[in-house]
C-alpha positions as CSV (number, residue, x, y, z in Angstrom):
1,M,4.9,-0.2,-17.5
2,A,2.2,-3.6,-16.2
3,G,-0.4,-1.2,-17.7
4,I,0.8,-1.2,-21.2
5,N,1.5,-4.7,-21.3
6,A,-2.2,-5.3,-20.1
7,T,-4.1,-3.1,-22.3
8,S,-1.6,-2.1,-25.1
9,G,-4.2,-2.9,-28.6
10,S,-7.1,-2.8,-26.4
11,T,-10.2,-0.6,-27.2
12,P,-10.7,2.4,-24.6
13,S,-13.8,0.7,-22.6
14,T,-11.4,-2.5,-21.9
15,R,-8.8,-0.1,-20.9
16,L,-11.5,1.3,-18.6
17,L,-12.5,-1.7,-17.1
18,M,-9.3,-2.9,-16.2
19,W,-8.0,0.4,-14.7
20,T,-11.2,0.4,-12.6
21,L,-10.9,-3.1,-11.8
22,L,-7.8,-2.8,-10.1
23,V,-8.8,0.6,-8.3
24,V,-11.2,-1.6,-7.2
25,Y,-9.1,-4.2,-5.9
26,I,-6.5,-2.1,-4.4
27,F,-9.3,-1.0,-1.8
28,N,-9.7,-4.8,-1.5
29,F,-6.7,-5.6,-0.1
30,L,-5.8,-2.3,1.6
31,D,-9.5,-3.1,3.8
32,R,-7.9,-6.3,4.0
33,Q,-3.8,-6.0,4.9
34,I,-4.3,-3.1,7.0
35,V,-5.3,-5.2,10.2
36,N,-1.6,-6.4,9.8
37,I,0.0,-3.4,10.8
38,L,-2.6,-2.6,13.3
39,A,-2.2,-5.9,14.9
40,H,0.2,-4.8,17.6
41,D,-1.4,-1.9,19.0
42,I,-5.3,-3.7,18.7
43,S,-3.2,-7.1,21.1
44,R,-1.9,-4.0,23.2
45,D,-5.1,-2.1,24.1
46,L,-7.4,-5.5,24.1
47,N,-4.8,-7.4,25.8
48,L,-5.0,-10.4,22.9
49,S,-2.5,-13.6,22.9
50,D,-0.8,-14.1,19.7
51,T,-3.3,-17.1,18.8
52,Q,-6.4,-14.8,19.0
53,I,-4.0,-11.9,16.4
54,G,-4.1,-15.1,14.7
55,L,-7.8,-15.4,14.6
56,M,-8.8,-12.6,14.3
57,T,-6.3,-11.1,11.2
58,G,-6.8,-15.1,9.3
59,L,-9.7,-16.8,9.6
60,A,-12.4,-14.7,11.2
61,F,-12.7,-12.9,7.6
62,A,-11.8,-16.1,6.1
63,V,-14.1,-18.9,6.3
64,F,-16.9,-16.5,5.2
65,Y,-15.0,-14.9,2.8
66,T,-14.5,-18.7,1.0
67,F,-17.6,-20.4,1.9
68,L,-19.6,-17.4,0.3
69,G,-17.3,-17.1,-2.5
70,I,-18.4,-20.5,-4.4
71,P,-22.6,-19.5,-4.6
72,I,-21.3,-16.3,-4.9
73,A,-19.2,-17.0,-7.8
74,R,-21.8,-19.4,-9.4
75,Y,-24.2,-16.6,-9.4
76,A,-22.0,-14.4,-11.2
77,D,-21.7,-17.3,-13.9
78,R,-25.3,-17.1,-14.3
79,P,-26.0,-15.8,-18.0
80,H,-27.9,-12.8,-17.3
81,T,-25.8,-11.4,-13.6
82,N,-24.8,-7.9,-14.2
83,R,-21.1,-8.7,-12.7
84,A,-20.2,-5.3,-12.4
85,R,-23.2,-4.4,-10.2
86,L,-22.4,-7.5,-7.9
87,I,-18.1,-5.8,-7.3
88,T,-20.1,-2.3,-6.8
89,I,-22.6,-3.5,-3.8
90,S,-19.8,-5.4,-2.6
91,L,-17.0,-2.7,-2.6
92,G,-19.8,-0.8,-0.7
93,F,-20.4,-3.2,1.8
94,W,-16.8,-4.5,2.7
95,S,-15.7,-0.5,3.0
96,L,-18.6,0.0,5.8
97,M,-17.6,-2.5,7.4
98,T,-13.8,-1.9,7.8
99,A,-15.4,1.6,9.4
100,A,-17.1,-0.8,12.0
101,C,-13.7,-2.4,13.2
102,G,-12.6,0.7,14.3
103,L,-15.9,1.0,16.4
104,A,-15.5,-2.5,18.2
105,Q,-15.0,-2.4,21.7
106,N,-13.6,-5.9,22.2
107,F,-12.7,-9.1,20.7
108,F,-15.4,-10.1,20.0
109,Q,-17.0,-7.2,17.9
110,L,-13.8,-6.9,16.6
111,L,-14.3,-10.4,15.2
112,L,-17.6,-9.7,13.5
113,A,-16.8,-6.5,11.8
114,R,-14.0,-8.4,10.2
115,I,-16.6,-11.5,9.3
116,G,-17.9,-8.6,7.5
117,V,-15.0,-7.1,5.3
118,G,-15.1,-11.0,4.4
119,V,-18.8,-11.3,3.4
120,G,-18.2,-7.8,1.3
121,E,-14.7,-9.1,0.0
122,A,-16.4,-12.5,-1.5
123,G,-18.1,-10.6,-4.4
124,C,-15.2,-8.8,-5.5
125,T,-12.5,-11.4,-7.3
126,P,-14.7,-13.9,-9.0
127,A,-16.8,-11.8,-10.4
128,A,-13.5,-9.4,-11.8
129,H,-11.8,-12.6,-13.3
130,S,-14.6,-13.6,-15.1
131,L,-15.0,-9.8,-16.2
132,I,-11.5,-9.5,-17.6
133,T,-11.5,-12.9,-19.2
134,D,-14.7,-11.9,-21.3
135,A,-12.7,-8.5,-22.1
136,V,-9.5,-9.3,-22.9
137,P,-8.3,-11.8,-25.5
138,K,-6.4,-15.8,-25.0
139,E,-3.1,-14.7,-25.2
140,K,-2.9,-12.0,-23.0
141,R,-5.0,-13.3,-20.4
142,A,-2.1,-14.1,-17.6
143,S,-1.0,-10.5,-18.5
144,A,-4.4,-9.0,-17.5
145,I,-5.1,-10.9,-14.6
146,A,-1.6,-10.1,-13.1
147,F,-2.5,-6.6,-13.8
148,Y,-5.3,-6.8,-12.1
149,G,-3.3,-8.7,-9.4
150,L,-1.1,-5.8,-8.2
151,G,-3.9,-4.4,-6.4
152,I,-2.3,-7.2,-3.7
153,P,1.0,-5.0,-3.6
154,I,-0.1,-1.9,-4.1
155,G,-3.5,-2.0,-1.4
156,S,-1.2,-3.6,0.8
157,L,1.8,-1.1,0.2
158,I,-1.2,1.8,1.0
159,G,-2.8,-0.4,4.0
160,M,1.1,-0.9,5.7
161,A,2.6,2.9,5.1
162,L,-0.8,4.8,5.5
163,G,-2.0,2.6,8.2
164,G,1.3,2.8,10.1
165,A,1.4,6.5,10.0
166,L,-2.2,7.1,11.2
167,S,-2.1,4.8,13.8
168,D,0.7,6.6,15.2
169,I,-0.9,9.9,15.0
170,I,-4.9,9.2,15.4
171,G,-5.0,5.6,17.2
172,W,-5.8,1.9,15.3
173,R,-10.0,2.6,15.7
174,N,-9.8,6.0,13.6
175,T,-7.6,4.4,11.2
176,F,-9.8,2.0,10.1
177,L,-12.3,4.7,9.9
178,A,-10.3,6.6,7.8
179,V,-9.6,4.2,5.6
180,S,-13.0,3.7,4.5
181,I,-13.7,6.3,3.6
182,P,-12.4,6.4,0.1
183,G,-14.2,3.2,-1.0
184,V,-17.3,3.8,0.5
185,L,-17.1,7.2,-1.9
186,F,-15.8,5.1,-4.7
187,A,-18.9,2.7,-4.7
188,F,-21.6,5.4,-5.7
189,I,-18.7,6.4,-8.7
190,L,-18.6,2.7,-9.9
191,P,-21.8,2.2,-11.6
192,F,-21.0,5.2,-13.9
193,I,-17.9,3.8,-14.9
194,L,-18.0,0.2,-14.6
195,K,-19.6,-2.0,-17.0
196,D,-20.2,-5.6,-17.9
197,P,-19.0,-6.2,-21.3
198,G,-21.5,-9.5,-21.7
199,R,-20.7,-12.9,-22.1
200,H,-18.2,-14.7,-25.0
201,G,-17.8,-17.8,-25.8
202,S,-20.1,-19.6,-24.2
203,A,-23.7,-21.0,-24.8
204,T,-25.2,-19.8,-21.8
205,A,-24.1,-16.3,-23.1
206,Q,-26.3,-16.9,-26.1
207,G,-29.3,-18.9,-24.0
208,A,-28.9,-21.8,-25.7
209,T,-28.6,-24.1,-22.7
210,P,-29.0,-24.1,-19.0
211,Q,-26.5,-22.9,-16.9
212,Q,-24.5,-25.9,-15.7
213,P,-25.1,-28.1,-12.3
214,F,-23.4,-26.5,-9.8
215,F,-21.6,-30.3,-8.7
216,E,-21.7,-31.1,-12.1
217,A,-19.5,-28.5,-13.1
218,L,-17.6,-28.7,-9.6
219,V,-16.8,-32.5,-10.7
220,Q,-15.4,-31.2,-14.4
221,I,-13.2,-28.6,-12.8
222,M,-11.6,-31.2,-10.1
223,S,-10.8,-34.2,-12.9
224,S,-7.9,-31.7,-13.7
225,R,-5.1,-32.8,-12.6
226,A,-3.0,-29.6,-13.9
227,F,-6.0,-27.7,-11.6
228,V,-5.9,-29.0,-8.5
229,L,-2.2,-29.3,-8.9
230,V,-2.5,-25.3,-9.3
231,L,-5.4,-25.1,-6.4
232,L,-2.8,-26.9,-4.2
233,G,-0.2,-24.6,-5.1
234,A,-2.0,-21.3,-5.1
235,S,-3.1,-22.0,-1.6
236,F,-0.3,-23.2,0.0
237,T,1.4,-20.0,-1.3
238,A,-1.2,-17.5,0.4
239,F,-0.5,-19.7,3.7
240,L,3.1,-19.2,3.4
241,S,2.5,-15.7,2.4
242,Y,-0.8,-14.5,4.4
243,G,1.3,-16.3,7.7
244,K,4.3,-14.5,6.7
245,G,2.5,-11.4,6.4
246,V,1.1,-10.8,9.6
247,W,3.9,-12.1,11.9
248,V,7.1,-10.4,10.1
249,T,5.4,-7.4,10.7
250,I,5.2,-8.3,14.7
251,L,8.4,-9.4,14.3
252,F,9.6,-6.0,13.2
253,Q,7.8,-4.8,16.6
254,R,8.4,-6.6,18.7
255,N,12.1,-7.9,18.2
256,F,13.4,-5.0,16.4
257,G,11.7,-2.4,18.3
258,L,11.0,-0.4,14.9
259,T,7.1,1.9,15.4
260,A,4.2,1.3,13.6
261,A,4.9,4.0,11.3
262,E,8.7,2.9,11.2
263,T,7.3,-0.9,10.2
264,G,4.7,0.4,8.0
265,L,6.8,2.5,5.8
266,W,10.2,0.4,5.4
267,L,8.2,-2.9,4.9
268,G,5.1,-1.0,3.3
269,I,7.4,0.1,0.1
270,T,10.3,-2.5,0.0
271,G,7.8,-5.5,-0.1
272,G,4.9,-3.4,-2.1
273,L,6.8,-2.2,-4.7
274,S,8.9,-5.8,-5.0
275,S,5.4,-7.5,-4.7
276,M,4.0,-5.4,-8.3
277,L,6.9,-6.1,-10.1
278,G,6.8,-10.2,-9.1
279,T,3.2,-9.7,-10.1
280,W,4.0,-7.8,-13.5
281,L,6.8,-10.3,-13.9
282,G,4.8,-13.5,-13.4
283,G,2.0,-13.0,-15.7
284,Y,4.5,-11.2,-18.8
285,L,6.9,-14.4,-18.1
286,A,3.9,-16.3,-18.5
287,D,2.6,-15.0,-21.9
288,R,6.3,-14.8,-23.0
289,F,7.2,-18.5,-22.4
290,G,4.1,-20.2,-22.2
291,A,3.4,-19.4,-25.9
292,K,6.2,-21.2,-27.2
293,D,5.4,-24.2,-24.3
294,K,2.8,-24.4,-22.4
295,R,4.8,-25.6,-19.2
296,H,6.3,-22.4,-19.2
297,I,3.7,-21.1,-17.5
298,L,4.3,-22.2,-14.7
299,T,8.0,-22.4,-14.8
300,A,9.0,-19.0,-12.8
301,P,6.8,-19.2,-10.4
302,A,8.5,-22.8,-9.3
303,I,11.7,-21.8,-9.8
304,G,11.8,-18.3,-7.9
305,M,10.0,-19.7,-5.0
306,A,12.6,-22.6,-4.7
307,V,15.2,-19.7,-4.9
308,A,13.4,-17.3,-2.2
309,A,13.5,-19.8,0.4
310,P,16.9,-19.8,2.1
311,I,17.2,-15.7,1.5
312,L,13.7,-15.8,3.5
313,F,15.7,-18.1,5.8
314,V,19.3,-15.9,5.8
315,A,16.7,-12.5,6.4
316,Y,14.3,-13.8,9.1
317,Y,18.0,-14.6,11.1
318,V,19.9,-11.2,10.5
319,T,19.4,-9.2,14.2
320,D,19.8,-6.0,11.6
321,W,16.7,-4.6,10.5
322,R,18.0,-2.8,8.1
323,W,19.4,-6.1,6.3
324,A,16.3,-7.8,6.8
325,I,14.8,-5.4,5.0
326,A,17.3,-5.5,2.2
327,L,17.3,-9.5,1.9
328,L,13.3,-9.7,2.4
329,M,13.0,-7.4,-1.0
330,I,14.4,-10.0,-3.6
331,P,11.7,-13.5,-2.1
332,S,9.0,-10.9,-1.9
333,M,9.4,-10.2,-5.6
334,L,10.2,-13.9,-6.5
335,N,6.6,-15.3,-4.1
336,Y,4.8,-13.3,-6.4
337,F,5.1,-14.1,-9.8
338,Y,2.6,-16.8,-9.1
339,Y,-0.5,-14.8,-9.2
340,G,-1.5,-14.1,-12.6
341,P,-0.4,-17.7,-13.8
342,C,-2.2,-19.5,-11.8
343,Y,-5.6,-17.4,-11.6
344,A,-5.1,-17.1,-15.8
345,L,-5.0,-21.1,-15.7
346,A,-8.0,-21.6,-13.7
347,Q,-10.0,-19.7,-16.3
348,Q,-8.1,-21.4,-19.1
349,L,-8.1,-25.2,-17.3
350,V,-12.2,-25.1,-17.7
351,A,-15.2,-24.7,-19.8
352,P,-16.5,-21.0,-20.2
353,G,-19.2,-21.2,-18.1
354,Q,-17.1,-22.4,-15.1
355,R,-14.9,-20.3,-15.1
356,A,-15.6,-17.7,-11.7
357,V,-16.8,-21.1,-10.0
358,A,-13.0,-22.3,-11.2
359,T,-11.7,-18.6,-9.7
360,S,-13.8,-19.1,-6.9
361,L,-12.4,-22.4,-5.8
362,V,-8.7,-21.0,-6.3
363,V,-9.8,-17.8,-3.8
364,F,-11.1,-20.7,-1.4
365,G,-8.0,-22.5,-1.1
366,Q,-5.7,-19.8,-0.6
367,N,-8.5,-18.6,1.3
368,L,-9.4,-20.5,3.9
369,I,-6.3,-22.4,3.9
370,G,-3.9,-19.3,3.3
371,L,-5.5,-16.4,5.1
372,G,-7.7,-18.7,7.2
373,L,-5.1,-20.8,8.9
374,G,-1.6,-18.9,8.4
375,P,-2.0,-16.3,10.2
376,L,-3.8,-18.4,13.3
377,F,-1.5,-22.1,12.8
378,F,1.8,-19.3,13.2
379,G,0.3,-17.4,15.9
380,M,-0.5,-20.7,17.9
381,L,3.1,-21.9,17.1
382,S,4.5,-18.7,18.3
383,D,2.3,-18.9,21.9
384,A,3.5,-23.1,22.4
385,F,7.4,-21.5,21.8
386,K,7.2,-18.5,24.2
387,P,8.7,-20.8,27.2
388,M,11.5,-22.2,25.2
389,A,12.1,-18.9,22.8
390,G,10.4,-16.0,24.9
391,E,10.5,-12.5,22.5
392,D,11.6,-14.6,19.6
393,S,9.3,-17.3,19.2
394,V,7.8,-15.3,16.0
395,R,11.5,-15.6,14.6
396,W,11.3,-19.6,15.3
397,V,8.0,-19.9,13.7
398,L,9.6,-17.5,10.7
399,Y,12.9,-19.9,9.9
400,G,10.2,-23.0,9.2
401,A,7.9,-21.1,7.0
402,A,11.4,-20.1,5.1
403,W,11.7,-23.6,3.9
404,M,8.1,-25.0,3.7
405,G,8.3,-22.6,0.4
406,L,9.5,-25.7,-1.4
407,I,6.2,-27.3,-1.3
408,P,4.5,-24.7,-3.2
409,A,7.3,-24.6,-5.7
410,I,7.9,-28.5,-5.8
411,L,3.6,-28.4,-6.2
412,L,3.4,-25.9,-9.2
413,W,6.3,-27.7,-10.8
414,R,4.3,-31.0,-11.2
415,A,1.3,-29.0,-12.6
416,S,3.3,-27.7,-15.3
417,K,4.4,-30.8,-16.7
418,R,0.2,-31.4,-17.5
419,L,-0.5,-28.3,-19.1
420,N,0.6,-29.0,-22.7
421,A,-1.6,-31.9,-22.4
422,E,-4.4,-30.5,-20.5
423,L,-4.4,-27.0,-21.7
424,K,-7.5,-26.1,-23.5
425,T,-6.8,-24.5,-27.0
C-alpha cells in the first residue's frame, strides 16, 4: 500500500533506492528501540533505578546522535559527498555498537555502547532524506518520506516482538548480539545496491557556487516561522512518543505481569501495525489535500493528536491489559500522522542546499528533546511518585503524558496557518 503510492510512476532505480533506504531505516530503529523491551531485564540484572533506565534508553543515545547529526548533515549537503557511502558506513558502525551493548558488564559500559549506537545512527536520516528529495518529484515527497518513515514502526515492531521472544530464550545480552548480525551483513551488500542519484535543483550541484556557510544557512532556516513551529511540534511529539514507548513497555511487565515475550508480541504487533498505517496515511493525506490547500498538509497530524489524548488516558487507566492493548491501537495510528508531512516540510521550507541541515535540525529536536529527555524525564517522575504511588508510579506518569499530546497538536495547527504564505513552490 505505502510502496505503491510512494514509488508508483517512478523509475526502477528510484524504487530500488526507496526500498533499500526503508530496509536501512528498519535496521536503524530495530537497533535503537530494542533496548525498550530489554530494559526491564537489564534493570533487574544490573540493579538500575528508573532514572538510570531513562538515561540508558534515551539521553545516552540522543546526546551524541543529535550533536553529531548536524555536522554530518552539513557534510551530506556538500555537493561532492557520496551520501550512499555515508549511510553504508553508518549502518556498519551502529550495528557493531549494538553488539557491544550485549557485551557490557555494568551500567557505564552499557552507556558507552549506547552512545556508540547513537554516533553511528547520526549519519543515516539526514542523508537519506536528502537522497529521497533529489530522487522523488515534489508532489510525492510527503508520501515518499512517509514510506521511508515506515522503518520506525516496522523496526520497532520487529524489535519488540523478536527482542522479547529472544530475551526470554537466550537472555538480553545474546539478544543484542543476535540482532546486530543482519545489519553488519547488509552493510557489506549496501554499496552494490544503493547509489547516490546526484543533486537536483541546487546551484552547488553543478559547482556554480560554493556551499553556503553553516551559520548563514541556519539563520535562514530558522527565520521561517512555519519551520520553527514544525520543529517544535515534531520535537514534542517525539518527547511523548519515546517517553511513552519505554514506560508503557515497563507498565505491561511491572503492573500487568506480562513477560518480555508477551509484552513484545502484543505491543509490537498491535502498535507496529497501527503506526505503519498512521505513517502511510499521514503522508497520503498530506499529499492529497495539501495539493488543494497547503494548510491541510498538517491538518491530519494536528487533529489526530488532539483526538488521541483522551483515548490514551483511558488506555492507561484500565486495569485489564487486553483493553489497554485495544485502546492503544487508535492513538498509535493517529500520533504517527505527523512523520511524512513534518519531514517533507523540513525539505520544502528551505533552499535545496540546506535540506540535510534542515532535516538534521528536526532530527536534533526530536532526539535531544524527545529520545534524550522523554524516557529520562518520565523515569525521574516515576521515581519521585514511588513513595506515594508505589508500583503505580509509571501509570501516574502516563496519565499526564496522555494529555500533554495536546501541545504538539496546537503547535502543528499554528504552523499550518503559515504554510500558504511561506511554502516554497
